[in-house]
N, C-alpha and C positions, 0 to 999 in steps of 0.2 A: 387391525385398523392402523391408520397412520399415527395416531396418538398413543398407541399401546406400548411403544418402546422406541429407543433411539436407533437401534440397529434393526432394519427391516429385512425380511427374508427375500433374497433375489429369487426369481423364478427360473433362471436358466442355470444349467450345470456349470458353465464356465465361471460365472460370478460366484457360485457357491464354493467351487474349488479355490478360487482366488482368495476368498475371505478365510477359508480354512487354512490356507498356507500362511497368510499373514498372522493369524492368531497362533498357529503352531510355532512359528518363528519367534514370536514374542515370548511365548511360554517357555520355550527352550532357552532363550537368552536369560530369563529370570531364574530358571532352575540352575543354570551353570553358574550364575553369580552367587546364588545362595550356597552352593557347594564349595565355593572358593576356587573353582577351576577356571581356566581361561580358554575359551573356545577360539578356533580360527575364525577370522573375519567371515561374515556370511553375506550373501547377496540378499538384500531386503527387497521384497516385492515392490516394484515401481507402480504408482497408481495411475500414471498418465494413460488416457484413452481407454479406461475400463468402461465397458458398456453394460447397462442394466436394462432389463425389459420394463416397459412402461407400466407402472402400477398406480397411475394417477387417479384411477377410479376409487382407490382406497383412501384418498386424502380429501379433506374439505378445502384445500387451499387453491383449487383450480378455478378461481374467480376471474372475471374480466378485470383488466387494468382499471384502477380507480384514479382517473386523471384529475380529480378535484383539486389536489394541492398544486397542480401545474396548470390549472385553468388560466388562460390569459398569457401563457408563456409566449405564444405567437399572437400578436395583436391582429385586429381585423384588417389593418393595412399591410400585414405581412411582416412587420418589423418585430424584432425580438424584445421582449421586456427583460432587460438584463438584470433586473432585481429578482427574477424567479428562476434563473438557470440552476438546475440541479448540479451539485458538486459532490462527487463520490470519491471515496478513497479506500484503498486496499493496503494490505501488508504483504511482505514477501511470500511467495507461493511455496506450497509443500510438494515435494517430489517423491518421498517414500515414507513408510510408516515408522521410521525411527522417531519421528516427532511424538508418537504416542507410546513409545516403549519405555517402561519404567526403569529398565536397565541402562537407558541412554540419557534420559532427561528426568529432572525432578518432577514429582507428582504435580506440584503447583504449575509447572511450566506446561504440562500436558493440557490442563484446562485452558491456558492462554492460547496454545497452539490450536486447539480444537475450536475455540470461540472466535479467534481473530484471523486465522490464516486459511485462505482458500487453497485448494489443490490446483495444479495446472489444468486438470480436466474441467474442474468447476469454473475456473476463470474463462476458459475457452467457451464454455456453454453460455456464461453470462454475457460475453461479448456478442455472441450470436443473437441472444435474445434482445439485448439493447439495440442492436442493429435492426432486427426485425421490427422493433417497436418504433423505428424511425429516428433514433437518436444519432447524432453526429458529433464527434469531438470538436470542440472549439478551444482556442487558446484564451487564457484569462485576459490577455491584452486585447482580445477582440471586444471585450465588454466595456472597456473604458479607454479614454485617452489620458496620457500622463505627461504633464509638462513640468520639468524641473527648472526652477528659477533660483536665483541667489537668495531670495527670501523664503524659499520653501518649495513644496510640491503641490501642484494643482491636479486634481483627479476629476475628470468629467465623464459621466456615463455616456455610452454610445447609444443614442436614440435612433440610429439609422442602420443597425445591423440587420441584414436580410440573408437568410439561408436558402438553399435550394428548396423548391416546393416540396412539402411533405416532411421536411426534416425538423428535428427538435434539437436544441443545443445541449451539450453535456460537457462538464468539466470532470476530468478523471485524474487522480493522483495516486502515487504509491509512496507510502511512508517508510522510513528506516531503510533506504536503499544503500545501506552501509555494510550489510552482512557482518554483523557484530560477532565477536568471538563467542558469545553465549549461544550462538546458533551453529557454530562450527561442527561439522560431522554429525548433524542431526537430521538431515534430509532436505535442507535448504540449499539454494545456490550459494556460491562462495564469492563470486565477483562478476561484473559485467566486462566483457572483452570485445574486441573487434577481430573477427576471423574472416579472412578472405573478403574484406570489405563490408562484412555484415555484422550487425550487433548480435551478440550471443551472450550466454552465461556459462561460467564454469560451475561444475557440480561434482562433488566427490561422493561416490556411492559407498555403501557399507563395507565393501572390500578395499576401500582406499583408492579406487581407480578414479582418476579425474576425467570427466567427460565434458564436452562443450556442445551446447545446443540450446533448445528452447526450455530452459529450466527456471525461468522467472518471467515476469510480466512484459518486460521490454521486448525480447525477441518474439514472444507470442503475439504481442500487439503488432509488431512489424509484419509478421506473416499474415495476420488477419487483414491488415490494411492493404497488403499486396493483392489479396483476393477481393477485397471490398474497398477500393480507394475512396468511395463516397462516404466512408465512415469517418473521414478526416476532412474538416473544412480548412482549406488553405494550408494543408500540411500540419495541422495541429496534432500534438501527441499528448503525453501525460506530463503532469508536474511531478518531479522527483524530489521528495522532501528528505533532507539529510541532516543527521547529527554530525559530529566531528571527532568524538573522543576515541573512536577506533579507526579513524580514517574515513574515506568516502568511496562508495561504489565497490567496496571489497578490497581496496588497496590500503595498505597500512601507512598512511601519509601524515598522521598526526605527529607533532614535534617530539612527543615522548618516545617514539620508536627510534628517533635519531639521537636524542640526548640521554635516554635511559632514565630520565627524571620523572618521578611520579607514576611509574608503571603499575598497573594493576596485576594481580596474580595471573589473570588470563593472558594479559599481554606478555608477561614474563615467560609463561609456558609456550606461547606462540613463537617468541623469539628464540627460545631454546630449541624448538622443533625446526627452526629455519636458520641455521647458523650461517648460511650464505646470503642472508638478506642484505640487499643494497638499497638504502633509503633513497638515494638520488634516482636510481633506476626505477624504483617503485613510483615515485612522484611523476617521473616522465611518462610512464605507462598510464598512470591515472589521468594525466592531463590529456593524452591522446584519446583516451576513451571518452572523457568529458567533452572534448571538442567534437567527436563523432556524434555524441548524443545531441548536443546543441544543433549541429548541422542537420540532424534528422528531424528536429522540431521539438525536442524535449526541453522543458524549462526547469531550472533548479530552484529549490526553496530552502531556506534556512530553518531548521527545526530546533535551533539552538545547539551549540557545540555539545553541551552536556545533557540534552534531553530534559531541560528544566521545566518545572511547573511555573509558568510565568506569572500566574495570578498571585502566588504566595512569595515568589522571589522578590527581593528588594531591587531597586534600580541599580544600586551598586553591584549586586550580584550579576545582574544582566549585562552590565557594562564589562565586567571581567569576562563573562562568558563570550560576549561578542568579540572581544579582543582575541580570545583563543581561536574563535572561528575565522577571524580575519587573517590570523597568522598561519593556520594550517589547512583550512578548507577553501578559502577564497582564492589562494594561488592556483588551486587545481580547477575549480569549477567557474571561476570568475565572479564578478560582483552580482549578488542577488538583490532583488527588490521585493521578493515574496517571503513572508514569514509564516510558518505553520506552527501553531501553538498546540502542543500535545497534551494528553491527559485531561481533556475537557477543560483546559485552562484558557484564559484570555487576559489581555491587558486592560480591558474595560470591565466595569462592574456588571454583575449578573443582571440581565434584563435591560441593560442600557447600552447606548452606543459609546463612542469614544468622545468624551467631553473635551472642550478646548484646553482645559487645565491638566490634561492627562500627561504626566511627566514621562511615562514610558513611551507613549505615542510620540511625544516631542523628540525624545532621544532617538528612537528608531527612524523618524523622519529625517533627523539630522544626519543619519548614516545612509540615507537613500532608500529606505523601505517605505512602501506605500500600499502594498497588498497584504492583508492579514487574514489568515484562515484559522477558523476555530471549529469546534464541534462539541456536542453534548447530548446526552440522552434526553429525548423529548424535544430537542430543537429541530425545527424544520430547515431544510437546506434552502439557501437563497442568499442574495447579496444586498448590501446596503452601502451607499457611498456618502462620504462626507467631503468637505473641501479638500482634504489632503490624504484621503485613504479610500480604499475599497475593502470592505469587510465581507468575507465569504464564509457562510456556515456550511460545513461539509457533513455528509452522511457516511457512516462506516458500512461499506458493502462487505459484510463479514458473514461467516457461517452462523454466528449468533443471530444476526438479522434475518438470514434466510430460514433458519430453523424456527425462529419465533414466528415468522410469517406462516410457514407450513403448518405449525401446530397451534397457532392462535394464542400464543403466550405473551405477546407484546404488541399492542395496537399501534404504538408509535413506529416500530420497525415495519410492521405490515403496511401501514399507510404509504410509506415511501416505496417499498419494494414492489407493491402492486401497481402503484402509479407509474413505475418505470416499465411496466409491461412484462415483468419477470414471472414466469409460470412454471409448472411442472417441477417445483422445487423438490418434492419428495422423490422424484426420479433421479435428478442429477446431483443432489447433495450426497456425498460419498457415504455408502451404506456401512462402511467399516469404521466410521468415526466413533470414538468413545461417547459415553452418554452425558458428560458434564459440559453444559453451556452456560456462559455467564456474560454479562455486559462488562467488558474490561476496556478502560480507556488508556 
């Protein structure tokens, strides 16, 4: 039965051989490490486009979409209720099984990878299901009008947004599009690039070979929209939420790489491995990529330079952090007006909006920010607007949420996943994932 284990037996020989190869490779890697020997680099099985036979009759998760939480999203007159637009976010995508290999990543990181990061195949399937359910990407700026005056910012909800008939609005974001050193050589993409006029990602496989193609969400989304242009309303794409301490978009653009001051051990190791590193050339390449992303319709968001927990950070701490962002990230991606608060944190008190005397809100408004995104276990996705802000609650579209829906272990996750029209989870959630799932913010 679907609930009897985290790894379910595929019914076709190709899938069985695939799983056996992945497990054998991992076991051999662990054995070699324990014996103190160093094996030659190995090619790790790539997970992209693995197909499994439909086993949905074994799972209880094949229920019709529960649209209740999105009731009224499209009003009777055809306009969008911009307070109910679902806002989903993902993390960088997995390309191979090194992310689950104990000889490559720490045990604690395996749980994070398994719980938070979709594979490229899973993401493709989710795009297809969201499209089939009638969703269309919108830009967060479609939801409100923003007027910046000398006395502050005025935010007004758009009460006249109308989508093509049968379409439902969707905000989509990808967090941590920095490709941090902590994920180097573990199965993730390494940077976003422009190749032959197209957005693509670089990816270094287990043999150390650099490849370029659809190795993360941006190029996959581009290909999907080419086939289904009606998945994008007026050219909308994703929000890309960035920290700054390792640079942006996979480029090592933070000032520490230039000055050598305050380098972490991982940064020092990276610089030693790249003796020909040219900081100015790196920044130039990063800027060209950022320009191409903006031209394609992507919008950048500030996730704080240091991935701070804004609820517990002092205003002084956040001012220092923003100055670092302005010095190293802003010259590359331009001025942002969207803030993403990570780790289930927010600048407002729990259960409340942003009060007029909120000093953190006042500071960020003075710096030009007016769209604030948060998330939290148990929180429903949706938007609320004040005089000078739009606050958007996001839902993490993660393997944890999908697994919880398929196995009935978290009603909060299941409520949103099913309302999005996502089905057949037991089929497309990768069968070779390890068993540990947890909610990790």
